[in-house]
N, C-alpha and C positions, 0 to 999 in steps of 0.2 A: 677510444680504447675502453671507456667505462662502459659503453653499450655492449661490447664483446663480453665483458666479465658478467654483465647481467644476463646476457643471453646463454652463457655457460652455466650459470646457476640455476636458470629455469628449465633447462633440458637435461634428460638423462644422457649419459654416455653409452648406454647398452640398448639392445633391442629386445631384452628378455621381457616376456609377457608373464605376469604373476596370475596364473590361471585361477587359483584359489580365490584370491582377492577379487578379480574380475568377476568371477562366477557369483560370489557373495554379494557383491555390490550390485551386480545385474538383477538378482532376485529381489533386492530391496527397492528397486527404482520404481517411482510412481508411474502410472499409465500416461500415455502421451496426451490425452484428453483432460487429464487432470492437471498436467503441467501447463497446458495451454489456458485452462481456466486460471490458474495461479499466475501466469504470465499477464492475462487480461486485468486481473485484480491489481497486481503491481503497476500496471500502466495508469490505472486511476489514481494511484498514491503518487505519480509522477508530477502532478501539476501542483504548484505551491498554493494556489487559491483553494483548491479542494483540501489541501492539508490544513490551512487556516480554518476553514469551515469545520473539519473534523476535530480540531484542537479546541474550537469554541464549544462544539457540541459535547466533547468529553466533560466539560465544565457544567454545562447546563442545557436543558431542553430550550430551543429558541425557535421563534417564527422568522419567516423570510425578511420582514422588516427590520427585526433586531439584528440579524446577521448583516444585512446591508449596511445599516448605520454602524455597526462595529468595524466593518472592513472598508467602509467608504466606497461602496459599489452600489450600482442599480439593482433594484429588486429583481429585474429581468435577467441580469447577469447571475445574480446568486440562485435565481430559480433554475436556470440553466445547469449550474454546477450541482446543485441539489439533485437533479433529474439523473445526471451521470452517477452520482453516489448511490442514489436509490436503486438504480438499474443494477449496480454491482453489489447490491445488498449490504452496503456498508452504513446507510442511514435508513430510518423508518419514520413515518409521519402519523400524526393523529390531528383530527379536526375537533376544534372545541368552538362551536357556533361558527363564526366567520373566520376564525383564525386556524390556520394550519401549523402545528409545532412539529419541529424535526428533533430527532435524538439519534445517537449511536445505536446501530441496529443490535449489537451485543458486545459483550466484553472482549471478544477476540479483536474487535477493531481498536479498542483503547489499548490493549496489549500490544499490537503491532505498531501503533504510533509511539508508545512509551519505549519498546524496544529499539525502534529506529532512533529516537531522540538520544537514549542511552549510548547507542553506537557512534552517532555522530559527535557527541560531546566527549567521548574518550580522549 
């Protein structure tokens, strides 16, 4: 019985299309290729290891060795995840002698993480 009540709440009982609303919203919809890019970006955020790396890099610029020690992972595993994050333009790196340091690519990445954390902690 409770499923039936939920279904009734989730659906309209009419077949009227509100053309003005549909037209307005249609005009403001992003292009399909933009939505695909956004979807790909969110897929990168869907891995908890990558989220841990991003949370660490929000706090400080770090090298692969430091991230591996922090997360208890191999350098190879961390390097693989950093490669994925770099390909998605979420992190950047710089070389200082023999050491390669990673950091958040820009303020948008931190904003996305912080907004996501705020949402799940509500």
